[in-house]
N, C-alpha and C positions, 0 to 999 in steps of 0.2 A: 504494500500500500504506500502510495506516494504522499508525503506530507506537503500541503500547500502553504506557502508563506503568505501572510497578510499583505495586501497591497499598501505600499507606503504612499501617503499623500504627497503630491508635488505642487509646486508653485511656479507659474510662468516667470522666467527671469528677466523678461523685457527685451531679450535679444533673440527671441525665437527658440530658446531652449527652456529647460526646466531645472529646478533645484529642489531639494527636499524641503518640505514644509514644516516649520517649527510648530510647537504646541501653542506658543504665545506670539501673535503677529503684531507688527507695527501697523500704523494706519495705511501706509503704502502697500504693505504685504496683504492686508485685508482687502484693499481695493483690487489688487491683482487676483487674489483668491476668489473673490466674488465676480471677477471679470467685469467690474464696473469701468475699467479702463478701455474696454473693447466695445464699441457701439453703445456705451452707457451714457450716463448723465454728463453734462458739461463740467460740473464740479462734484466729482465722486466723494470727496471728503464731507461735503454738505449732506450727501445722501446717507453716509454712515451716521452723521449727527442726527438726521431726521429719524432714522431707525431707532437710535438710542432714546431720543426724546419721546417717541411714541411707545416705548417699552417693548419694541420688537427685538432689540439687540442689547445685550449687556456688555459694557466695556469694563476693563480692569485698569484702574489708575496705578501706574508704576512711576513713582516720582512725579514729574509734572506732565507726563504723557499718558494718553489712553492707549491701552493695548487690547487686543481681542483674542480670546481663547478660540482655538480652531473649532472646538465643539459648539461654541456659541454661534459661530458663523454657519456651521452646519444646521444648527437649530433654526436660525433665521431662514435659511433656504427651505427647510421643511415648512415653516410658517407661510412662506410666500408661494409655495408650490400649489398650483391649482390642479385639481383632479378634473380633467376635461372629459373623462368617461361618464361622469354623472351630469354633465351640463347638457 
């Protein structure tokens, strides 16, 4: 029996490649993780703030900066996902 390895999450590196995705992401990494930088809003940082202010996304303050846990970003995607089968 062959043991399968879990798929490691990756993050677009901005140069057409990918890099491993950390558990705690900076604002720019979160933007890339959610692909807001590709055909997304004009100001993706404001979109993250909008999601935080509406209670859809939890940020973690580390020093003076807000960071995003990858599981929180995944949870946001689940909340925003529309089930088109029932529509």
